[in-house]
N, CA, C and O atoms as a GROMACS GRO file, in nm:
protein
  340
    1MET      N    1   1.244  -1.300  -8.567
    1MET     CA    2   1.260  -1.163  -8.526
    1MET      C    3   1.283  -1.152  -8.376
    1MET      O    4   1.364  -1.070  -8.332
    2LYS      N    5   1.213  -1.234  -8.296
    2LYS     CA    6   1.232  -1.232  -8.151
    2LYS      C    7   1.373  -1.277  -8.115
    2LYS      O    8   1.432  -1.225  -8.021
    3GLN      N    9   1.425  -1.372  -8.190
    3GLN     CA   10   1.559  -1.422  -8.161
    3GLN      C   11   1.664  -1.313  -8.182
    3GLN      O   12   1.760  -1.306  -8.105
    4ILE      N   13   1.649  -1.230  -8.282
    4ILE     CA   14   1.745  -1.123  -8.309
    4ILE      C   15   1.739  -1.018  -8.198
    4ILE      O   16   1.843  -0.970  -8.154
    5LYS      N   17   1.619  -0.981  -8.154
    5LYS     CA   18   1.606  -0.885  -8.045
    5LYS      C   19   1.668  -0.941  -7.916
    5LYS      O   20   1.739  -0.871  -7.844
    6TYR      N   21   1.639  -1.068  -7.888
    6TYR     CA   22   1.695  -1.133  -7.769
    6TYR      C   23   1.848  -1.133  -7.777
    6TYR      O   24   1.916  -1.100  -7.679
    7LEU      N   25   1.903  -1.169  -7.892
    7LEU     CA   26   2.048  -1.172  -7.911
    7LEU      C   27   2.108  -1.032  -7.894
    7LEU      O   28   2.213  -1.018  -7.832
    8ASN      N   29   2.044  -0.930  -7.948
    8ASN     CA   30   2.092  -0.792  -7.934
    8ASN      C   31   2.092  -0.747  -7.788
    8ASN      O   32   2.186  -0.682  -7.744
    9VAL      N   33   1.988  -0.781  -7.715
    9VAL     CA   34   1.980  -0.745  -7.572
    9VAL      C   35   2.093  -0.814  -7.495
    9VAL      O   36   2.161  -0.749  -7.416
   10ILE      N   37   2.112  -0.941  -7.516
   10ILE     CA   38   2.216  -1.017  -7.446
   10ILE      C   39   2.354  -0.962  -7.481
   10ILE      O   40   2.437  -0.943  -7.392
   11LEU      N   41   2.380  -0.936  -7.607
   11LEU     CA   42   2.510  -0.883  -7.648
   11LEU      C   43   2.533  -0.742  -7.592
   11LEU      O   44   2.646  -0.708  -7.557
   12THR      N   45   2.429  -0.661  -7.584
   12THR     CA   46   2.442  -0.527  -7.527
   12THR      C   47   2.477  -0.535  -7.379
   12THR      O   48   2.565  -0.463  -7.332
   13ILE      N   49   2.409  -0.621  -7.306
   13ILE     CA   50   2.438  -0.639  -7.162
   13ILE      C   51   2.581  -0.688  -7.142
   13ILE      O   52   2.652  -0.639  -7.054
   14MET      N   53   2.622  -0.783  -7.223
   14MET     CA   54   2.759  -0.835  -7.211
   14MET      C   55   2.862  -0.726  -7.242
   14MET      O   56   2.965  -0.719  -7.177
   15THR      N   57   2.834  -0.642  -7.342
   15THR     CA   58   2.925  -0.534  -7.378
   15THR      C   59   2.937  -0.432  -7.265
   15THR      O   60   3.046  -0.384  -7.235
   16ILE      N   61   2.825  -0.399  -7.203
   16ILE     CA   62   2.827  -0.303  -7.091
   16ILE      C   63   2.911  -0.358  -6.976
   16ILE      O   64   2.997  -0.287  -6.922
   17PHE      N   65   2.888  -0.483  -6.939
   17PHE     CA   66   2.964  -0.541  -6.828
   17PHE      C   67   3.112  -0.558  -6.863
   17PHE      O   68   3.198  -0.540  -6.777
   18LEU      N   69   3.142  -0.593  -6.986
   18LEU     CA   70   3.282  -0.603  -7.028
   18LEU      C   71   3.350  -0.467  -7.021
   18LEU      O   72   3.465  -0.457  -6.980
   19GLY      N   73   3.278  -0.361  -7.060
   19GLY     CA   74   3.334  -0.226  -7.049
   19GLY      C   75   3.359  -0.188  -6.904
   19GLY      O   76   3.462  -0.127  -6.874
   20ILE      N   77   3.268  -0.223  -6.813
   20ILE     CA   78   3.288  -0.195  -6.670
   20ILE      C   79   3.410  -0.269  -6.618
   20ILE      O   80   3.488  -0.214  -6.541
   21ILE      N   81   3.426  -0.394  -6.658
   21ILE     CA   82   3.542  -0.474  -6.613
   21ILE      C   83   3.671  -0.411  -6.663
   21ILE      O   84   3.768  -0.402  -6.588
   22VAL      N   85   3.674  -0.367  -6.788
   22VAL     CA   86   3.794  -0.304  -6.844
   22VAL      C   87   3.827  -0.175  -6.767
   22VAL      O   88   3.943  -0.151  -6.735
   23LEU      N   89   3.725  -0.093  -6.738
   23LEU     CA   90   3.748   0.030  -6.662
   23LEU      C   91   3.800   0.000  -6.521
   23LEU      O   92   3.885   0.073  -6.469
   24ALA      N   93   3.750  -0.105  -6.459
   24ALA     CA   94   3.795  -0.141  -6.325
   24ALA      C   95   3.940  -0.191  -6.327
   24ALA      O   96   4.018  -0.159  -6.237
   25ILE      N   97   3.976  -0.268  -6.427
   25ILE     CA   98   4.112  -0.322  -6.436
   25ILE      C   99   4.213  -0.211  -6.462
   25ILE      O  100   4.323  -0.212  -6.407
   26THR      N  101   4.177  -0.116  -6.547
   26THR     CA  102   4.270  -0.009  -6.580
   26THR      C  103   4.281   0.095  -6.468
   26THR      O  104   4.370   0.180  -6.473
   27GLY      N  105   4.193   0.089  -6.369
   27GLY     CA  106   4.202   0.182  -6.256
   27GLY      C  107   4.126   0.311  -6.277
   27GLY      O  108   4.140   0.404  -6.197
   28LEU      N  109   4.046   0.320  -6.381
   28LEU     CA  110   3.969   0.442  -6.406
   28LEU      C  111   3.850   0.454  -6.310
   28LEU      O  112   3.799   0.563  -6.287
   29ILE      N  113   3.805   0.341  -6.255
   29ILE     CA  114   3.699   0.342  -6.154
   29ILE      C  115   3.768   0.332  -6.018
   29ILE      O  116   3.839   0.234  -5.994
   30PRO      N  117   3.750   0.429  -5.929
   30PRO     CA  118   3.816   0.424  -5.799
   30PRO      C  119   3.763   0.308  -5.714
   30PRO      O  120   3.644   0.274  -5.719
   31THR      N  121   3.852   0.248  -5.639
   31THR     CA  122   3.813   0.136  -5.554
   31THR      C  123   3.816   0.178  -5.408
   31THR      O  124   3.893   0.267  -5.370
   32ALA      N  125   3.734   0.115  -5.327
   32ALA     CA  126   3.729   0.142  -5.183
   32ALA      C  127   3.812   0.038  -5.111
   32ALA      O  128   3.818  -0.078  -5.153
   33SER      N  129   3.875   0.078  -5.003
   33SER     CA  130   3.957  -0.014  -4.926
   33SER      C  131   3.934   0.012  -4.778
   33SER      O  132   3.927   0.126  -4.733
   34ALA      N  133   3.921  -0.096  -4.701
   34ALA     CA  134   3.901  -0.083  -4.557
   34ALA      C  135   4.032  -0.089  -4.481
   34ALA      O  136   4.032  -0.089  -4.358
   35LYS      N  137   4.143  -0.095  -4.551
   35LYS     CA  138   4.274  -0.102  -4.486
   35LYS      C  139   4.311   0.033  -4.429
   35LYS      O  140   4.278   0.138  -4.485
   36GLU      N  141   4.380   0.030  -4.316
   36GLU     CA  142   4.432   0.152  -4.256
   36GLU      C  143   4.562   0.190  -4.329
   36GLU      O  144   4.635   0.101  -4.373
   37PRO      N  145   4.590   0.317  -4.342
   37PRO     CA  146   4.717   0.356  -4.403
   37PRO      C  147   4.834   0.312  -4.315
   37PRO      O  148   4.817   0.284  -4.196
   38ALA      N  149   4.952   0.306  -4.374
   38ALA     CA  150   5.070   0.259  -4.302
   38ALA      C  151   5.102   0.348  -4.182
   38ALA      O  152   5.154   0.299  -4.082
   39SER      N  153   5.073   0.476  -4.190
   39SER     CA  154   5.100   0.568  -4.079
   39SER      C  155   4.976   0.575  -3.990
   39SER      O  156   4.907   0.677  -3.986
   40ASN      N  157   4.950   0.467  -3.919
   40ASN     CA  158   4.832   0.457  -3.833
   40ASN      C  159   4.848   0.551  -3.713
   40ASN      O  160   4.948   0.543  -3.642
   41LYS      N  161   4.751   0.639  -3.690
   41LYS     CA  162   4.758   0.735  -3.582
   41LYS      C  163   4.678   0.692  -3.460
   41LYS      O  164   4.662   0.772  -3.367
   42PHE      N  165   4.627   0.571  -3.457
   42PHE     CA  166   4.544   0.524  -3.348
   42PHE      C  167   4.614   0.411  -3.273
   42PHE      O  168   4.692   0.335  -3.330
   43VAL      N  169   4.586   0.403  -3.144
   43VAL     CA  170   4.645   0.300  -3.060
   43VAL      C  171   4.532   0.227  -2.989
   43VAL      O  172   4.436   0.289  -2.944
   44GLN      N  173   4.543   0.097  -2.979
   44GLN     CA  174   4.444   0.019  -2.906
   44GLN      C  175   4.494  -0.004  -2.765
   44GLN      O  176   4.613  -0.031  -2.744
   45PHE      N  177   4.405   0.008  -2.667
   45PHE     CA  178   4.441  -0.015  -2.528
   45PHE      C  179   4.322  -0.075  -2.457
   45PHE      O  180   4.207  -0.056  -2.498
   46PRO      N  181   4.348  -0.149  -2.348
   46PRO     CA  182   4.239  -0.218  -2.279
   46PRO      C  183   4.151  -0.122  -2.200
   46PRO      O  184   4.200  -0.026  -2.141
   47LEU      N  185   4.021  -0.148  -2.201
   47LEU     CA  186   3.924  -0.072  -2.122
   47LEU      C  187   3.881  -0.155  -2.003
   47LEU      O  188   3.882  -0.278  -2.008
   48ASN      N  189   3.844  -0.088  -1.895
   48ASN     CA  190   3.785  -0.156  -1.780
   48ASN      C  191   3.645  -0.201  -1.816
   48ASN      O  192   3.590  -0.161  -1.920
   49LYS      N  193   3.585  -0.285  -1.730
   49LYS     CA  194   3.452  -0.338  -1.759
   49LYS      C  195   3.347  -0.227  -1.771
   49LYS      O  196   3.250  -0.240  -1.846
   50ASP      N  197   3.367  -0.118  -1.697
   50ASP     CA  198   3.270  -0.008  -1.702
   50ASP      C  199   3.300   0.092  -1.814
   50ASP      O  200   3.231   0.194  -1.825
   51GLY      N  201   3.401   0.066  -1.896
   51GLY     CA  202   3.434   0.153  -2.007
   51GLY      C  203   3.537   0.259  -1.975
   51GLY      O  204   3.573   0.339  -2.061
   52SER      N  205   3.586   0.262  -1.850
   52SER     CA  206   3.685   0.361  -1.811
   52SER      C  207   3.826   0.312  -1.845
   52SER      O  208   3.846   0.196  -1.882
   53ILE      N  209   3.921   0.401  -1.833
   53ILE     CA  210   4.061   0.370  -1.863
   53ILE      C  211   4.142   0.392  -1.737
   53ILE      O  212   4.129   0.496  -1.672
   54THR      N  213   4.225   0.296  -1.701
   54THR     CA  214   4.312   0.311  -1.585
   54THR      C  215   4.441   0.380  -1.629
   54THR      O  216   4.510   0.334  -1.720
   55VAL      N  217   4.473   0.493  -1.563
   55VAL     CA  218   4.592   0.570  -1.595
   55VAL      C  219   4.674   0.587  -1.469
   55VAL      O  220   4.623   0.630  -1.366
   56ARG      N  221   4.802   0.551  -1.477
   56ARG     CA  222   4.893   0.570  -1.364
   56ARG      C  223   4.998   0.673  -1.405
   56ARG      O  224   5.066   0.657  -1.506
   57LEU      N  225   5.010   0.779  -1.325
   57LEU     CA  226   5.104   0.886  -1.354
   57LEU      C  227   5.222   0.880  -1.257
   57LEU      O  228   5.205   0.850  -1.139
   58ALA      N  229   5.339   0.907  -1.309
   58ALA     CA  230   5.458   0.916  -1.225
   58ALA      C  231   5.454   1.048  -1.149
   58ALA      O  232   5.398   1.146  -1.200
   59PRO      N  233   5.511   1.055  -1.029
   59PRO     CA  234   5.510   1.181  -0.953
   59PRO      C  235   5.582   1.292  -1.030
   59PRO      O  236   5.683   1.268  -1.096
   60ASN      N  237   5.528   1.413  -1.020
   60ASN     CA  238   5.586   1.533  -1.083
   60ASN      C  239   5.595   1.522  -1.235
   60ASN      O  240   5.684   1.580  -1.296
   61GLU      N  241   5.505   1.450  -1.294
   61GLU     CA  242   5.506   1.435  -1.440
   61GLU      C  243   5.389   1.515  -1.499
   61GLU      O  244   5.277   1.507  -1.450
   62THR      N  245   5.416   1.590  -1.603
   62THR     CA  246   5.313   1.669  -1.670
   62THR      C  247   5.278   1.602  -1.802
   62THR      O  248   5.367   1.565  -1.879
   63ILE      N  249   5.149   1.586  -1.828
   63ILE     CA  250   5.103   1.523  -1.951
   63ILE      C  251   5.010   1.620  -2.024
   63ILE      O  252   4.916   1.673  -1.965
   64ASP      N  253   5.038   1.643  -2.151
   64ASP     CA  254   4.955   1.728  -2.234
   64ASP      C  255   4.848   1.641  -2.299
   64ASP      O  256   4.880   1.549  -2.374
   65VAL      N  257   4.721   1.669  -2.270
   65VAL     CA  258   4.610   1.589  -2.322
   65VAL      C  259   4.521   1.680  -2.406
   65VAL      O  260   4.468   1.779  -2.356
   66ASN      N  261   4.505   1.645  -2.532
   66ASN     CA  262   4.416   1.718  -2.622
   66ASN      C  263   4.310   1.621  -2.674
   66ASN      O  264   4.342   1.528  -2.748
   67ILE      N  265   4.184   1.643  -2.636
   67ILE     CA  266   4.076   1.556  -2.680
   67ILE      C  267   3.992   1.632  -2.782
   67ILE      O  268   3.939   1.739  -2.752
   68ASP      N  269   3.982   1.576  -2.902
   68ASP     CA  270   3.904   1.638  -3.008
   68ASP      C  271   3.764   1.580  -3.018
   68ASP      O  272   3.670   1.649  -3.055
   69GLU      N  273   3.751   1.449  -2.985
   69GLU     CA  274   3.626   1.381  -3.008
   69GLU      C  275   3.606   1.272  -2.905
   69GLU      O  276   3.701   1.202  -2.869
   70VAL      N  277   3.483   1.257  -2.855
   70VAL     CA  278   3.449   1.151  -2.762
   70VAL      C  279   3.322   1.084  -2.812
   70VAL      O  280   3.218   1.149  -2.824
   71GLY      N  281   3.331   0.956  -2.840
   71GLY     CA  282   3.214   0.882  -2.886
   71GLY      C  283   3.154   0.935  -3.015
   71GLY      O  284   3.033   0.923  -3.036
   72GLY      N  285   3.235   0.993  -3.100
   72GLY     CA  286   3.186   1.044  -3.227
   72GLY      C  287   3.135   1.188  -3.220
   72GLY      O  288   3.095   1.244  -3.322
   73PHE      N  289   3.137   1.248  -3.100
   73PHE     CA  290   3.089   1.385  -3.083
   73PHE      C  291   3.207   1.476  -3.053
   73PHE      O  292   3.297   1.440  -2.977
   74SER      N  293   3.207   1.592  -3.114
   74SER     CA  294   3.314   1.689  -3.094
   74SER      C  295   3.308   1.744  -2.952
   74SER      O  296   3.200   1.768  -2.899
   75THR      N  297   3.426   1.764  -2.892
   75THR     CA  298   3.433   1.822  -2.758
   75THR      C  299   3.464   1.969  -2.773
   75THR      O  300   3.578   2.007  -2.802
   76PHE      N  301   3.365   2.050  -2.753
   76PHE     CA  302   3.381   2.195  -2.763
   76PHE      C  303   3.370   2.253  -2.624
   76PHE      O  304   3.267   2.240  -2.558
   77GLY      N  305   3.476   2.315  -2.578
   77GLY     CA  306   3.474   2.372  -2.443
   77GLY      C  307   3.543   2.280  -2.345
   77GLY      O  308   3.643   2.216  -2.378
   78LYS      N  309   3.490   2.273  -2.224
   78LYS     CA  310   3.554   2.195  -2.118
   78LYS      C  311   3.495   2.056  -2.109
   78LYS      O  312   3.377   2.035  -2.136
   79VAL      N  313   3.579   1.961  -2.071
   79VAL     CA  314   3.538   1.824  -2.049
   79VAL      C  315   3.565   1.790  -1.903
   79VAL      O  316   3.679   1.801  -1.858
   80PRO      N  317   3.461   1.749  -1.826
   80PRO     CA  318   3.486   1.716  -1.686
   80PRO      C  319   3.571   1.590  -1.672
   80PRO      O  320   3.547   1.491  -1.740
   81VAL      N  321   3.670   1.596  -1.583
   81VAL     CA  322   3.759   1.482  -1.561
   81VAL      C  323   3.756   1.450  -1.412
   81VAL      O  324   3.777   1.538  -1.329
   82LYS      N  325   3.729   1.323  -1.379
   82LYS     CA  326   3.727   1.278  -1.240
   82LYS      C  327   3.859   1.211  -1.210
   82LYS      O  328   3.895   1.112  -1.274
   83ILE      N  329   3.933   1.263  -1.111
   83ILE     CA  330   4.063   1.208  -1.074
   83ILE      C  331   4.049   1.139  -0.938
   83ILE      O  332   4.007   1.201  -0.841
   84GLU      N  333   4.084   1.012  -0.934
   84GLU     CA  334   4.078   0.934  -0.809
   84GLU      C  335   4.218   0.894  -0.768
   84GLU      O  336   4.304   0.869  -0.852
   85LYS      N  337   4.241   0.888  -0.636
   85LYS     CA  338   4.372   0.844  -0.586
   85LYS      C  339   4.370   0.699  -0.552
   85LYS      O  340   4.471   0.644  -0.508
   0.00000   0.00000   0.00000
């Protein structure tokens, strides 16, 4: 009697896992991916040792800068900018 219960438990577990595998193969279970989409909107650039960014502007050039987030925090209102010559 113990052998039949043991066999039923093992077969039930195998059936559950086989069903999960079938659902994963058919695509019914969504998968996670760490890949970036092909239309990557981010650019990597070098930082100075202190974490600042060196920017050189051409004379009489206007640059439109829109900052939405800094360090994971939303920028609401004004952001102080230090300009050095």
